[in-house]
C-alpha positions as a Markdown table, in Angstrom:
| # | Residue | x | y | z |
|---|---|---|---|---|
| 1 | Met | -13.0 | 20.4 | -1.9 |
| 2 | Thr | -12.9 | 21.3 | 1.7 |
| 3 | Asp | -10.0 | 18.9 | 2.3 |
| 4 | Gln | -7.7 | 18.8 | -0.7 |
| 5 | Tyr | -6.0 | 15.5 | 0.1 |
| 6 | Arg | -7.9 | 12.2 | 0.6 |
| 7 | Ser | -6.8 | 10.3 | 3.8 |
| 8 | Asn | -5.2 | 6.9 | 2.6 |
| 9 | Val | -3.5 | 4.2 | 3.9 |
| 10 | Gly | -0.6 | 2.1 | 2.0 |
| 11 | Ile | 0.2 | -1.4 | 3.0 |
| 12 | Val | 3.5 | -3.1 | 2.8 |
| 13 | Leu | 3.4 | -6.8 | 3.6 |
| 14 | Cys | 6.7 | -8.6 | 4.2 |
| 15 | Asn | 7.2 | -12.5 | 4.3 |
| 16 | Ser | 9.9 | -14.2 | 6.4 |
| 17 | Asn | 12.7 | -13.4 | 3.8 |
| 18 | Asn | 12.0 | -9.9 | 4.1 |
| 19 | Ser | 10.6 | -9.6 | 0.6 |
| 20 | Val | 7.5 | -7.5 | 0.2 |
| 21 | Leu | 4.1 | -8.0 | -1.6 |
| 22 | Trp | 3.8 | -6.2 | -5.0 |
| 23 | Cys | 0.4 | -6.4 | -6.7 |
| 24 | Glu | -0.3 | -5.6 | -10.6 |
| 25 | Arg | -3.3 | -3.5 | -10.9 |
| 26 | Ala | -6.3 | -5.3 | -12.6 |
| 27 | Asp | -7.4 | -2.3 | -14.5 |
| 28 | Leu | -4.0 | -1.3 | -15.7 |
| 29 | Arg | -1.9 | -4.2 | -16.9 |
| 30 | Gly | 1.8 | -3.7 | -16.2 |
| 31 | Gln | 1.3 | -1.4 | -13.4 |
| 32 | Trp | 2.3 | -2.7 | -10.0 |
| 33 | Gln | 1.8 | -1.0 | -6.5 |
| 34 | Phe | 1.0 | -1.7 | -2.8 |
| 35 | Pro | -2.3 | -2.3 | -1.7 |
| 36 | Gln | -3.8 | 0.8 | -0.5 |
| 37 | Gly | -7.2 | 2.5 | 0.1 |
| 38 | Gly | -8.9 | 5.3 | 1.9 |
| 39 | Ile | -9.2 | 5.6 | 5.8 |
| 40 | Glu | -13.0 | 5.8 | 6.8 |
| 41 | Glu | -14.3 | 8.0 | 9.2 |
| 42 | Gly | -13.5 | 6.7 | 12.7 |
| 43 | Glu | -10.9 | 4.3 | 11.8 |
| 44 | Ser | -7.4 | 4.2 | 12.9 |
| 45 | Ile | -4.4 | 3.8 | 10.4 |
| 46 | Val | -3.9 | 0.4 | 11.5 |
| 47 | Glu | -7.9 | -0.7 | 11.3 |
| 48 | Ala | -7.9 | 0.7 | 7.8 |
| 49 | Ala | -4.9 | -0.8 | 6.7 |
| 50 | Lys | -5.8 | -4.4 | 7.9 |
| 51 | Arg | -9.2 | -3.8 | 6.3 |
| 52 | Glu | -7.9 | -3.0 | 3.1 |
| 53 | Leu | -5.3 | -5.6 | 2.9 |
| 54 | Ala | -8.1 | -8.1 | 3.7 |
| 55 | Glu | -10.5 | -6.7 | 1.0 |
| 56 | Glu | -7.7 | -6.6 | -1.7 |
| 57 | Thr | -5.7 | -9.7 | -1.0 |
| 58 | Ser | -7.7 | -11.7 | 1.4 |
| 59 | Val | -4.5 | -11.5 | 4.0 |
| 60 | Val | -5.7 | -11.2 | 7.7 |
| 61 | Ser | -2.8 | -13.0 | 9.5 |
| 62 | Thr | -0.4 | -10.1 | 10.1 |
| 63 | Glu | 1.6 | -8.4 | 12.8 |
| 64 | Val | 2.3 | -4.8 | 12.9 |
| 65 | Val | 6.3 | -3.9 | 12.2 |
| 66 | Ala | 6.0 | -0.1 | 11.7 |
| 67 | Ile | 3.7 | 2.8 | 11.0 |
| 68 | Ile | 4.3 | 6.0 | 9.2 |
| 69 | Asp | 1.6 | 8.2 | 11.1 |
| 70 | Thr | 2.8 | 11.4 | 9.6 |
| 71 | Pro | 0.9 | 11.5 | 6.0 |
| 72 | Leu | 3.1 | 11.7 | 2.8 |
| 73 | Lys | 1.2 | 13.6 | 0.3 |
| 74 | Tyr | 1.2 | 13.4 | -3.4 |
| 75 | Asp | -0.9 | 15.2 | -6.2 |
| 76 | Phe | -3.1 | 13.6 | -8.7 |
| 77 | Pro | -2.8 | 13.9 | -12.4 |
| 78 | Pro | -5.7 | 16.2 | -13.6 |
| 79 | Lys | -8.0 | 13.1 | -14.7 |
| 80 | Val | -7.8 | 11.6 | -11.4 |
| 81 | Ala | -8.0 | 14.5 | -9.4 |
| 82 | Lys | -11.4 | 15.2 | -11.2 |
| 83 | Arg | -12.6 | 11.5 | -10.7 |
| 84 | Phe | -11.6 | 11.7 | -6.8 |
| 85 | His | -12.6 | 15.4 | -6.3 |
| 86 | Lys | -9.5 | 15.9 | -4.6 |
| 87 | Lys | -5.9 | 17.5 | -5.5 |
| 88 | Gly | -4.2 | 14.1 | -4.3 |
| 89 | Gln | -3.6 | 11.7 | -1.3 |
| 90 | Ala | -2.2 | 12.0 | 2.1 |
| 91 | Met | -0.7 | 8.6 | 2.8 |
| 92 | Asn | 0.0 | 6.9 | 6.2 |
| 93 | Trp | 1.8 | 3.5 | 5.7 |
| 94 | Val | 1.9 | 0.3 | 7.7 |
| 95 | Leu | 4.5 | -2.4 | 7.5 |
| 96 | Phe | 2.8 | -5.8 | 8.4 |
| 97 | Arg | 4.7 | -9.3 | 8.5 |
| 98 | Leu | 2.7 | -12.0 | 7.2 |
| 99 | Ile | 2.2 | -14.7 | 10.2 |
| 100 | Gly | 0.2 | -16.9 | 8.2 |
| 101 | Ser | 0.9 | -19.3 | 5.0 |
| 102 | Glu | 1.3 | -17.6 | 1.5 |
| 103 | Ser | -1.5 | -19.5 | 0.5 |
| 104 | Glu | -3.9 | -16.8 | 2.3 |
| 105 | Ile | -3.2 | -14.4 | -0.6 |
| 106 | Asn | -6.2 | -14.6 | -2.9 |
| 107 | Leu | -6.8 | -11.7 | -5.2 |
| 108 | Gln | -10.1 | -13.3 | -6.3 |
| 109 | Thr | -12.0 | -10.8 | -4.0 |
| 110 | Ala | -15.6 | -9.2 | -3.9 |
| 111 | Glu | -14.4 | -6.2 | -5.9 |
| 112 | Pro | -10.7 | -7.4 | -7.6 |
| 113 | Glu | -8.3 | -4.7 | -7.6 |
| 114 | Phe | -5.3 | -6.6 | -8.5 |
| 115 | Gln | -4.7 | -9.4 | -11.1 |
| 116 | Asn | -1.1 | -10.7 | -10.1 |
| 117 | Trp | 1.2 | -10.5 | -7.2 |
| 118 | Lys | 4.9 | -11.1 | -6.6 |
| 119 | Trp | 7.5 | -11.1 | -3.7 |
| 120 | Val | 10.1 | -8.3 | -4.6 |
| 121 | Asp | 13.1 | -6.4 | -2.6 |
| 122 | Ile | 11.3 | -3.1 | -1.2 |
| 123 | Asp | 14.2 | -1.1 | -3.0 |
| 124 | Glu | 12.9 | -2.0 | -6.4 |
| 125 | Thr | 9.5 | -0.6 | -5.9 |
| 126 | Pro | 10.0 | 3.3 | -6.1 |
| 127 | Gln | 11.8 | 2.6 | -9.9 |
| 128 | Lys | 8.9 | 0.7 | -10.8 |
| 129 | Ile | 5.9 | 3.1 | -9.6 |
| 130 | Val | 3.8 | 5.4 | -11.5 |
| 131 | Glu | 5.7 | 8.6 | -11.7 |
| 132 | Phe | 3.4 | 11.1 | -9.4 |
| 133 | Lys | 3.8 | 8.6 | -6.4 |
| 134 | Lys | 7.4 | 8.2 | -6.8 |
| 135 | Asn | 8.2 | 10.8 | -4.1 |
| 136 | Val | 6.1 | 9.1 | -1.5 |
| 137 | Tyr | 7.6 | 5.6 | -2.4 |
| 138 | Leu | 10.9 | 6.8 | -1.9 |
| 139 | Lys | 10.1 | 8.2 | 1.4 |
| 140 | Met | 8.2 | 5.2 | 2.7 |
| 141 | Val | 10.9 | 3.0 | 1.5 |
| 142 | Glu | 13.7 | 5.1 | 3.3 |
| 143 | Thr | 11.6 | 4.6 | 6.8 |
| 144 | Phe | 10.7 | 0.8 | 6.3 |
| 145 | Arg | 14.1 | -0.1 | 4.8 |
| 146 | Pro | 15.9 | -0.8 | 8.1 |
| 147 | Phe | 12.8 | -3.1 | 9.6 |
| 148 | Leu | 13.6 | -5.4 | 6.1 |
| 149 | Lys | 17.4 | -5.1 | 6.0 |
| 150 | Glu | 18.3 | -5.7 | 9.4 |
| 151 | Gly | 15.8 | -8.4 | 10.3 |
| 152 | Leu | 12.5 | -8.2 | 11.8 |
């Protein structure tokens, strides 16, 4: 493991009511999270976020509101670390605003990662995320909350 942490981007998509898109994993019923995925060689944080958001939710009509460009790290549980051959993930985050229609959201993608979605208040998310990601979610929420609570 040369780099112990996988470069990753998390995506927070908000609507006109400043609620955020929360997705239920297809492989783990009852586990919800934000879309996320690896940053490929040569991609910027925003390019990776746009690609992952489109791949996982079909959404392309967005504008960037804020970026966390200093990675927030978390460690995987042992089984996950073994699968990824990494200690954990170093996550950058992008907050997008949906500028198209909600009807653009379609989880039936080429390789579905989510089975359900809903709009929630960003403050709900850290309490409902899997424990090993909780600290990263708390830091992300603290950074993005002002953009959602004071209006965009």
